[in-house]
N, C-alpha and C positions, 0 to 999 in steps of 0.2 A: 489706296484702292485695292479692294480684294480681287482676286482672280479665281474665278469659278470655271471649273471644267464640266460640262454636261456631256454625258455618254448617251447617244441616241439621236434620233432625227425625226421622230413622230410628234404628235399632239402633246404629250406629256413633256417630251424633252424641250420643245419649242416654247411651251408655256413656262417652263422652269428657266429657260434662258431669258425670256422676255422679263419675267418677274425679278430675276437677278439684276438685269440691266436696269430695271426701274429703280432699284436701290443704289445705283451707282457703281456696280461692279463691272470689271472687264470680264467678258464672257468668252469662252472658247466651246463651240460645240463639235463633237466628233461623231460623224455619220459613218457607219461601216460600209454602207452601200454607195454605189457611184451616183453622181448627181441625177442621172436618168432614172434611178429606181430609189431616190430619196423618199423619206416620209414614213418608213416602218409600216406597221399594219394600218395606221390612220390612212395612209393613201388609198387603201382598198376598202375603207369603211363606206357605209351608206351615208354616214354624216349626221346620223340622228343624236340628239342630245336630250337625255332625260333630266328634266329640272322640276323643281317645285314651282308652283305658281298659284296665286290666288284667283286669277281670272284674267280677262282681256287686258287689264291695266299692266300688269306684269309682263304679259307677253309683248304688249306695246313697247316695254322698255328694251326689248330684244330685237322686235321687229317694227320699229317706228313707221315703216312705209305701209303698214297694214291700213286698208281703206275702210271707211265706215260700212260700206257695203259688204266687205269681206268679213267684218266683225259680225254683221247682221246675219249673214247667210251661214256662219259657222258656229257650232255649238262645242267649244273648247272644254267646257267644264272646269273643274279645278283639280289641283294635285298638291296636296300640302306636305310638309316634311314628314309628317306622322305616316302618311300613306307610303311615301318613298322608303322611309326607314322599314315600316312593315313589309314592304315587297322585298327588299333586300334580306330581312330575317325570314321571311315565309320560303322564298325561293332557295335559300341556303340551308333549309330544314333548321333554322334557328342557331346555326353555327356561326354566323358571320361576327367578326370582330365588332363588337358595339361602338367602340370609339371610332373606328373607321367608317362604319356605316352611318353614324350620327353626323360625321364631318362631311361626307359626300352629300348627304340629304340637305344638311344645313347650308353649306356653302355653294350648292349647285346654282341657284339663281345669281348670288353676288359675283361668281366666278364667270358665269356667261355674260353678265352685264359688263364686267372688266373686260372680257374679250370683245364685246361688241364696242366698248369705248376705244379699244385699240385699232379697230378696223375689220374684225371678223363680222361677216353679215349672216344673218339667219333668216329663215322663212318658214312658213307653216308646212308640216308633213302631210299634206293633202293626199298625195298620191299612194302613200303606203299606210297612213294610220288613220283614214277616215273613210266613211261610206256616206253616200247621199241618201237620206231617209227622209221622206216627207219634205223635200225641197231644201234640207239643210245638211251641211257637211258635218257629220257627228263623229268626233274623234273619240278614241277608245285606248284603253291600256296604259293611260298615264304617259303617253309620249306624243308630243305636238310640235317639236322644233328640230329643224335640221340646219346644217350649215350649207350656205349657197354653194353649189358645184360639188356637194358630197364630200367624201374624204379627201378627194384630190384637191377640190376647191379650198377645203380647210388648210390642208398643208401649205398650199400656194399662199393663202392669205397670212399664215403664221410665219412663213419664210420671208414675206415682204415686210412684216412688222419687225422681224429679227434684223433684217438687212438695214432698215431704217435706224435701228438702235446701234448698229455696228456690231453685232455678233459675228465672231470669226468662225466661219464653218469650214471644216475640213472633210472631204468626201473620200470614199475608199479608205477610210482611217479607222481600222479595227483596233479597238482597245483590249488588251490582253492580260494587264496586270494592273493592280493598284500599288502605288508607291507608299511605303509606311515609314514613319520616323520611328527608329528601332527602339529608342528609350521611352518615348511617350505613347507609343502605339496608336498613333494617329495618321490619317491619310494625308499625305502631302503632294500627291499627283498620280499620274497614270503613266503606263507604258503604252503607246498606240503606234502601230505601223513601224515598230523597232525604234521608236523616238521616245525619250523620257520628257514628260511634260509636267512641270511644276504647277501646283495649285493650292490655295488657301482652302478650298473645299471642292468635293466632287459630288455631283449628282448622277446617279444611275437611272437612266430612263430609257433603256434598250430592250424592253420586251422580256417575254418569257423564253420557253425553250420549245415551242410548237413546231420549229423547222428542224429540230435535232431529232431524227428518226430513232437514234440509239437511246436517247433520253426518253422519248415517247414510249418506246418498248420497256424501258426500265421502270419508269415511274407510273405511266398510264396503264400498261399491261398489255396482254397478248393482242397481236394484230394492230395495235396503235401505230406501228411503223408503216402500215399500208394506207393510213389515212391521208387524203389529199390536204395540202396547205392552202388556205384561203388567200393569205396574204403573202408577206415578204418571205424570202428564203434566208434572210439574214438574222433572224431571231433564234440563235442557237443556244441560248443560255449563257452567254459570255458574262453579262453583268452578275448573274446569280452566282456563277462560278468564282468570279473575282472577289465577290464579297464574302462568300463562305471560306475563301481561301485565307481571308484575314480575320476570321472569327464571327462572322455574322451568323444570326440564328435562322435556320430555314423556318417557314411559317406558312400555314394555310393548308389547302387541299391539293397535296402533291400528285394524288392520283385522279384529280378532276380537270376538266377542262370545258371550254366553250366550243361546241362542235354542232354543225348545222346539216341540214339537207343540201347537198351540193350536186351540181350536174354530173351525171354519171361518166361523161367523157371529158370533164375538165382536166387541165394538165395538172402536174404534181405540184405546182406552185401557182400563186396568183398571176393573172395576166392583167397587166394594167389597162390594156385596150378594152377589156371587157368589165374590169373593176369588180363590184360585188353582184353582178348579174348572173353568175353561175348559181347563186343561191336560189332555192325554190321553197318560198315561204307561204304559199297559199293553201297548204294542206288542209287547214281547218274546213275549207270549202268543199272537200272530196274525201276520198279514202286513200290510204297507203297500204300497199301489199308487198309481201316478200316473195322469195322464190317459189315458196309453196302456194302462192296465191292467197295467203291468209293476212288478215290485218293483225298488226302487232303493237299498235299504240292507240291511245285515245286521241284522235286527231282534234277532237273539240274540247279537250280537258279544260283549257283556259285560252285567253287571246293568245295569238301567234307570238308576241314578244315576250310572254312568259313560259313558253315551252320550246321555242326553236332552238335555243342553245343547248338543250339536252337531248334533243331528238336525233342528232348526228350520231351520238354514241349508240342510241337504239338500233339505228341503221347499221352501223359497223358490226353490231352483234348478230345481224341476221346471216344466214347462210349466203355465201358469195359477197357479202358486204355491200348489198345494194337493195334498192326497193323501187317500186313504181307508184307515182301519184296520179290517182285516176279522177276524172271530172267529166261531167256531161254538159250539154248546152245550157242548162239552167244557170250554172255557175262559171262557165269559161268567160263570159264578159267580165267577171269580177276579178279574174286573176291579175296579179301584179305585173308590172312592166317587164320583169326579167323572164317571163314565160314567153316572150315575143321577140328575144334577141335571136339572131341567126345561129348563135353557137348554143344550141338547145337539142338534147336528146328527146325526142318527141315522136309519138305515133298516134295516128287517128283512124277512125273507122265509124261507118254507119251502123255497125252492130258490135254488140259485146263480144260475140264469137270472133269477129274480125280483129277486134282490139286485142283479145287474148292470144291470137296467133302471132301478132306482132310484138309483143312485150318479151323481149328476149330473156331466156333462161327462167321464165315463170310457168308454173304448171297451170295450163289453161283450164282444166277441169276444176281444180281447186279455186282459182279465181272466179269462175262463173258461179260456183256453189256459193262462194263468200258474198258475191253481189246480190244473188237472190235472196239469201238469208238476211243480209243487211236491209235490202229494199222492203222486205216483208215486215221488218221491225221498226221502221221509222214512225216516230210519233207525230202524225200529221195534225193533231189537234193544237199544237203550239206553232205560232208563226215564225217563219225564218226571219232572222234579224241580224246581220253579221256585226252591227255596231254594239250589241250588248250580248252577254251570255244568256241566250234565248231559251235553254231548256229544251230545245227540239232534239231529242236524243234517238238513239237506235242501239241494237246490240245484236251482232250476229252469232252469238252463242261463244265467242272467244274473247273479244274485247268490245266493251261498251264505247259508244261515242256520246259525249255529255251534251254537246250543243252543235248547232248548225248542221243537223243531218237532213239530208235530201236523198230520196231515191236516186241511184245512178240508172235513169230510165230514158232520158230524152237525148236522142242522137243530135248530132255527131257527138261521139265519144273521144276523149283525148287522154293520153297517158304520157307521164314524164319520168325518165329514168333518173335516179338519184344516187348517190353514195354519200360517205361522210367526208365533210370538210372541216377541219380544226381551225379555229380561229386564234385562240390564246390558251395558255395553261393557267391554272389557278393557283398553284404553289409558287412560292417566292420568297421574299424577304420579310423580316418584321420591322415595322417602323413605328415611331411614337407620333404624338400630335404635332410635332414640327418636321415630320417626314425624315427624322434621323433614323438611321439603320441601326438596329440594336444588336447586341452580341448574345452569346448563349447565357449571359447573366442578366440579360434584359437591361444592360447598360448601353448607352449610345457608343458606337464605334466613332471616334473623333473625326469630324470633318467630313462624313460620309452620309449622304442623303439618297433617297430613292422615290421614284414616282412611276405611275402607270402600271403596265401589265406585270413588271418585275415585282410588284409589291403582292405579297400573300396575305390571306385572312379575310379578304372581303367577300369573295365568291366560293361557295361550297355547292357542288351537284347541279347548279343552274344559275341564272342570270336574267335580270330584268333588261330588256332590250333599251339601248341607248344609254345605259349607265357606265358603259366602258369608256367612252370618249369623255363623259362628264367626270368620272373619277379620274382619268388621267390629266384633265385640265385643272381639277381641284388640287390634287396632290402635286402636280407639276408647279402651280402657282405657290402653293405653300413650300415646296422643296427649294424652289429658287429663292424665295425670299428669306427663308431660314438660313440657306447657305450664304447669301449675300451679308446678312446681319450677324452671321456667327452664332445663331441660336443653338 
């Protein structure tokens, strides 16, 4: 029986552990966080999984409890592997590793079906990825599925499966070094919490370096050490460092990351009691202004899940590293649930002048001028439809808004303060089709595998929403299987 050590505790690590057990291996999982903080970034995720599907029949294989009435009143559309692959290519400015992108797109549905068969439950993403139009819930942006209970529910479900399979989990057990066979230059174990642990293979699935402020400043650039961290405080690049120390090749977009609009007064790291509700992702329905009161991004450039992961960087680049999202009474009923949590930085007023006075550190005159010019430029001959790219545009003379433009004119008005929240980093390790870590000669490092956010080369510049959990599960399953079979 092969002994596999998995380093990490989130979605990718747990999928790797489960897959290795499925092949008859003894599995030890090392989680650097204590039990109460287990789960890595997955615990803080919304739980959305981007998967290819041909229609309701594929979705029923993931969500067999869908009723006929739910199917009848829902317009799910389709999302095939070619669309998935093209989205990964388009949003990475065609830099994505083609082999990785094809693997994630192709294996997305089979992997979610495998998870469902193990006991992970899914449901439609009604509240975040659909709008009711003409009596139907119309999904948009290629994302329709989420894990029951969000990220926390996903982690709990995977841990229950791992427990049934007798995966041995050690908490507060930080891995610091890989053990190498001197003559063969293959991995033979890890050093964790000061103890030496032997293994036939090691899977690194312990995230990127987003929680390491020094590495953020070094690799992402100026002021990235000031960004808030959306998730776990334990992803400090340990796995990447250990692999590089034994000759692994760095790969991917090391100066890039997934970063979003995050509540202005959120804590430095994720808060499990709030989860992902510090995010503020309804900006396509309004406008977003900086300290000068000026718009600085096209809020309607694309569907939210194709822009949100890059707009955090845009906010960080503004004076004071903050922005305000502004809505009026026409669109506030459409705001996502995270705008209604108690822990929110919000001001409201019956007048734009009153709103401007309450938006901390914003030039009131600049803001009022921006709104006036924006309102005057809204194209009212196109109907507003948030479930499609409706072409209802506006241009305040600084930045155009391509879709979903409405005059900010109907009181009461609301504004929400946001800053940058980093989710994960894009740079990492180079792997092959068996999730084996490659060295600088592009040959496998013996007995070393990787999965999840530690893998580089899939994302550059941007990210299609829901593909992170999916890629973690796909690569985790492959890494665990390969490690167990000695591929």
